[in-house]
N, C-alpha and C positions, 0 to 999 in steps of 0.2 A: 127236528123241524123239516121239512122236504124240502128236496133240494130243486134249482133252477131246471126250468121245461129243458127239454133237447134241444126244442127248435130256438130257442134264446140262443140255448150256448154256442151252436151252429150259426147264427147271425153275428153275434163275437168274436166267432172264429174266424168267419170271413171276413168280417171289417177290419180285424186285424189284419189278415192276411193281405187284403186289398191296400190297407196302409205301408204294407213293406214293398210293393212290387209296381204301384202306381208311381210314375215319376210326378216330380212337383211339377203343378203349373207355370205355363210361363207367364212373365211379367211384361207388361208394357212400360217401358222407360218414359212414355212421354204423359203417362197415365190417363185416363178417361176410358172410352169403349164399351162395349154391353157387356153386362153381366154374363160371367161363365157359368154354364150348367154346371152344377155338382157331378161328381163321379159317381154316384150311387145313379143319381139319373141317367146318365151315359150308359151306364151298366144295364140297368133295367131296359133301355130302349133296346141294345144288344141282344141280350136274351131273348127278347118278344120277336126281335127279326130272326134270331136262330131256330128259334122253338115254332113260330108259322110261316117262315118263308118267305114272307110278304115285304111289302118297303112302308117306310113311316111316312103316311100320309096326312093332311093336314088335321083328321081326328084322332088320330094316333099319335101327333104331337101335342095337342092340345093335354092328352092324360101322361105321357110322358114326360115332356117338357120337351128337351129338343127336338128341332125338327129332323127330318130325315139326311139330309146333306151334314148337318152338324154333326149328328149321331155315326154320320158314315166317316166322318174326317176323324171324329175320336177314335174310330176303330183304327183307323188307318195308320196313324200315329202311335197306338198300343200295340200293333202286329210289328210296327218298323223298331219298334224299340222292347219287342219280346217279352211283354208283357203276358200275353196268355201265355206262353212256353214258360214262364216264372210261375204264374198263376196253376198252372197243371201239375206243376213240380210239388207246390205244397201240401196235395193227399198226400205224400211220402209222412206225414205226419201220423197219419192213419197206423203207418208199421212201426212207430213208437211207442203207440200203445196197442200193438198186438193185435189189430183187426185187419191185417192181410194175412194172406194163408198161400205162401210159396210152395206148397207140397202139390201141386197139381195144376198148370197153367195150359194156356188153350191159346191156337193163335187162328183165324180167320180171316176174310177180308169181303167188304163191302161195295157195290158197284155205285158209283153216280152218273148223272143221265147225264146228255151231250150238253156241251157250249164250248164255244172256242174259248180258247185259253192255251196258257201255257202247260207242261204237263198232261197232254191229254194223248191219247192212242187209240185207234180204231178196234173197238171191243168184239171179240173174237164173237160172243155169244149173242151180239144184239146188231146185226148186220153190216156189222164193220162201222157201226156210227161212232163218232168221238167222244171220249168220256173218261172220267180217272177213276181210280181206284182208293179204297181205305183199307190199309192194313192196320188190325188192330189184335194187340197180346192181351190176355187177361189173366188174374189169376182166381183163385178157385172159386170165389164169390161173387164172379164177374163183375168185378172194378178194372178197368183198362188201366196197365201200367206204363204202353207204349204203343204209341202212333206213325203210320208213316202215308205219305200221299206219293202216289205213283199214278202214270197211263193205263187206262183198261187194258192195252196190249199186254200189260207184263205178268208174266209170269208169275204164279204165288208163291213157288220154290225160291224164285232169285230175289224177294223183300224179307224172307224169315231171316237172313244173317244180321241186316242191316236191322231189321227189327229187334233183335237181340239182342245186338250192339248198343242200343240207343237208350236201353233201360236204367234211367237214372241212377243213382245211388240211395238208395231207400233207406232209410233208420230204421231199425228193429227195436225190441224191446230189452234185448238181452244181447251183447256183442255186437259186432264190427257191421258198418252199413252192408246191405245186399243188393246185387245186381243180378242174380242170377237165380231161376226157379230149379227145384228139385227135379221135377218130372214137367213134358211138355208135349203137349196131344195136340195132332194136325190132323187132315184129310189126307188125301189119296194124292193130293197135288205138291206136297211135300214130302213124298216119298222118292228122295233122290239119293243115291250112295254119298254124294258131297255132304247134303245135309246133317245127315245119319253121323257121316265120321267128323264133322265139326261140331255137333252136340257131343259125341264121345269128349271130343278134345276140351270142351269145357265143361266134362263132369256132369253134363244134363243128362238125366235118364229119357230117352223118346218114347213116346208112344203113339207112331206114325201108322196110320192106316196103310195095311197090305192087300194092293191089288189081288183080286181073287182070291182070298184066303178070309178077309175081314168082312163083315156087313156093315151098311152103315146102320140099322136098326140095334143092334149089339153095341156100336158107337155112341150112340143118342145116348147112353145113360153117362156118358161123361162129358159129352160135348155141349150141353145144354147150356151149360157157363160160357160160352163163348156165341153160341146161339142168342140168347137173351140181350147180349151186350150189340150184336149185329142189329138186333131187335130196336134196342131204345137208340141207338144211333140214326137207322129208320125214321123213327120217331121225331125228330128234329128235321122238320120240311126243308130247311136251311141245304141240307147235304144229300135229301130227297135228289134234286136233280142241281146241278152246278151253276149257279148265277155269277161267279167271280170270273172273270179273267186271269187274275192272278194269281198263281199259285200260292203265294204266301197267305191270303185272304182265308182261301178254300181250308188249308192248313188250319188259321185259324182259328175259322168258325170251328172245325172238327176238334181241338183243343179245348173250346168252350165248351161245346158237346160235354165230349171227357171227364172235364172240371165238374160240370154239373151231376153229370151220371155217379160222380164218387161222392158229390155233397148232399144228392136224393138217398145215400144208400139205406137201407133200412136200418132205424134203431134197436139193436138189440140190447 
């Protein structure tokens, strides 16, 4: 007898995961009021905004249910309750099924367009315009396991240590939870003696590009995973240019994008 479809199983897992992290809806002691839109309707609207980068107009509100202000208010409530951070930790269930490969991880960053807000800084490679930067660390199959937000003027070398420390305890098929990769690869920006000594103390083998010795085409054979993840993050139009003034909202959209990348992984 054939088993269930992979898409249906993923939908059920995502639904159970959402029930674990979404807080209960507030109640009105006096009763009455308008009907509250469901969590699935609000999540569909938020995913649409993160993917398309636009705003929910009257036509989109007819398709999804909640209006633009309602979806934004629900998104802000979930961000304040750290629902998106908890949802991003749920892909750790992939590790319990042995679908994460820690043998070779990579780190890189992607820039966001300028917009006034917190955690902004003058971009040194874009005429000093203000912007933000998303730092990401992926495992071997290009699934993001750690994210960080900073100003565009922060050097990549200063973000590697917090990025490695921010890896959550992820289950494995056998043995204890894991929080460090076996090998970490990075570009020339991470080639600093402080970073190398830190990785040695953490017992992480580093494969960082050495200036004047190793060429970029040679290392491209191993860095394709992080480059693909950076391209996927850029595919979310909400992250292409910064629209949020609050850094927490930008981090929430980046977390939603990372969770969707893990959910849309190729099924083998």
